[in-house]
C-alpha positions, 0 to 999 in steps of 0.5 A: 500500500502506498504511503501518505506523504507530502508530494514535496518530499518526492522533489527532495528525493529527485534533486538528490538522486537524479540531479542532472536529469532535465525537469523543466523545459522552456521554449524561446522560438526554436531554442529550448532552455532546460533546468535539471532537478538540481538546478530547479532545486537550487533556484527554489531554495534561493527563492525560499530564502528570499521569501523568508527575508520578507519577514512574513509570518509562518503560513503566510499566503503568497499569490502567483499570477502568471501564464504557465512557465518554469518560474511558476513551478519554481515559485510554488516550490519555494513557497512550499519550502519556506512554509507558506501557502500558495494562492494562484490566480488566472492570468487573465484577471482584470484589475477589479477581479484581482483586487477582490481575490487578493483581499479574499485570500489575505495575500501578503506577497505576490509573484507576477509573471508572464502576463499580457494585461499587467498594465491594467491588472496592476491597478488592482494590486495594493501598493503595500503588497511586495511583488517579485517579478518573473523574468520578462518574456517577449510578447508579454507585459514588462513588469517593472514593479517590485523585486526582479527575479534574477536580482532577487535570487542573486542576493540569497544562498540556497536554503539548506534544510529540506522541511517536510510540510505536515499532511494537515498543514495548508498547501494551497487556496484555489479560487474557483473560476465560477460562472457566477457569484463571488469566487470561493477559495478552496482550501487543500491541505497536503493530505489531499494530493497525498491521498490522490497519489496513494489512490493512483499508485494503487490503481495505476490508472495514468500509465505513468512510469517513473522517469519515463514521462514527458508532460506539456503544460499549457492549461492554467496552472492555477486550475486544479486539473493542470495543477494535479496532472502536471505539477503534482504528477511531474514531481511524484513520477519524475516527469519532464515538463515542457511549457508552451511559448504562446497560443500561436506556437502551441501546435508546433510546441506540442509536436516538438514535445510529444508528451506521454500523457496529454490532457485537454478540455473538450474545446481543445479536442474540438479544435483538433478535430476541426483542424483535421477536417480542414485538411481532410474532409469527413467524406475522404477520411471515411473512405481512407479508414474503410480501405484495407491497410490504410487505417493504421497509416492514416491514424499514425499520420494524424497522431504524429501531426498532432504531436501525440505519437508517444502518448500512452494516455489521452485525457479530457476533463473540466467539462463533459465531452460528447460521446460522438466526439469520443467515438470520432477519435476512437476511429482514429485509434485515440481512446480519450478517457474522461475524469470528472470532478471539481476544484472542491474534489481536488480534481476528479472522483470518477474516471472512464477506464480503458476496456469498459463500455462507458458510453454516455457516462463519465465512468465510475468512482475512483478507489476510495471515493463514493457517490450517490444522487439526491432522490428528490433533485437528482444532484450528484453527491460525493465524498472522498479522502481528497476532498477539500477542507472547506472554503477559506473564511466562508463557513456558510458556503462550506456548510451549504455544499457539505451536508451530512458528510456528502459534498453537493456537486451542483451537477445532476445525474444518474448512476446506473446498475454498474455504478457508472455516472451519467451526467445530465447537466448543472442543477442551476442551469435548468430554465423554465419555458413559457409552458412551465416546463424545465429544460436542461441545456447541456444534454441538448447541446451535446447532441449538436457536437457531431456538426463540425460547422459548430464550434460553440453552442448555448441552449437558452430561453428562459420564459420563451415558448421554446428554447433557442440555440446561440451558435458560434461557427467554427473556422470550417463553418465560417469558410462556407457559403451562407446557404450551405451553412444554413442547410447544414444547421437546419439538417442538424436541428431537424435530427436533434429535435426528433430525439427531444420532447416537444417542450425541449425542441429548439425553435431557432438557431442564432449565429452570433457575430462575436466569437465567445472568448475569455477576453470578452467575458463570455467564457471562463478561463477553463473555456466553459460558456458563461450562460448568464453573460450570454443571456445578459448580452443577447437576452433582449433579442431572444423573443424576436429571434424565436418568432423569426420565420427562418429557423437559422438566423444571423445576428 
């Protein structure tokens, strides 16, 4: 049975036993700068000594706001070594948002790194908070405030001791990205990732082999999924971590890295699919996959072009992935496994396992976790040894979500006789039509996933006679003639509506002019649709759109 210990102790082990092995890789154009375990350790130890020189009390909260880069992980290691608590933030926050979370998290010092919007964001950072700025990355904001990384490091000798955090001491506070309301700070002690590591070592679900792992880090490291699957796993399993330079270089960086485990949210898998179909239409792909000898060649070529040739494990999480998309990838020899969980559950508590028929489900509970559904509301309830300790300074909200020892996820679902969980949407997202019927949007949206002309969709219609669909076209769709798009959407709509109850049938599909993004506030940083924002932005037009003669309307 795997032993419970803080994952920082694994880092101490690798910096001593594998000092010259590469740990962190940072791209600059075609060049990669590499730090070994020993070099990473020396920098983290210098930074830990520097943090201690600030005179902060033990357990002080240190913020990190940056896109992913090597200094992010080094800063986090330093915070742990120095006996402080890391409070990381999304790098896309506006000044009013960072002002709020710095105050909610009682942040006493702040690492500021690779950012594009520091000039505006810094208006929300109080002048009394000490700042340590990461080295400047070309194409990003230049941070001149506070201490500069290299100068600060040069003033301190590396901390010599290797303090082991207690399992019940606070490791981090992660603020939920949330689609509505005040952010909540999820408290995780070192025990929580330790319990997850113990479970993973016993189940061996992620096909990790110590010293034979290559990971790519590009999704926000302050998000629990990337934190657990990249930072924690890399330290436990001695994995090499390579970062992405920018969104523009992502595809090339991925091909260069060829990770052995690859994790992406459904939106990324959709982007990959659309990229493949741009080069090879579905009809041609179907033909090639039906010919003798061709399928294995085509599959290998596609995997290689994506950068997934070495991947032993492909994972999706953060939002449900439609079965049609999983099936599409399976035809290409790529079995994408799904993890379901929340920040409050320290990542996941269910997973689809290889070799099991998990169609329509997000798998069954991980070893040590339990789940059930509320008999009245259908809400998914769960518990496990790695679930959060509560929300920081918010006992009322903690009591709301933990009742009788069970965590209330806010998702609705059903558990089948095999113990597999089928999600049916968010409890709070159901809306009532003018006919008095409740519509759950997510399952309807998943039905549209097979149309490659659609990149994003949101089913809405509170108070309308019938729901409507807001649609963002994919690049593939935007390249087509208007009449071809309208025909494509009409055919998909007809097919979907055949499967729905009368009150659920979608009356109109509205193609919005604006793409939905994190920058314009219509997506969360984890690329989930902000339904309330969409309703607020487009709500005045809903009734007129629904009454339009055409079933496909252009904004």
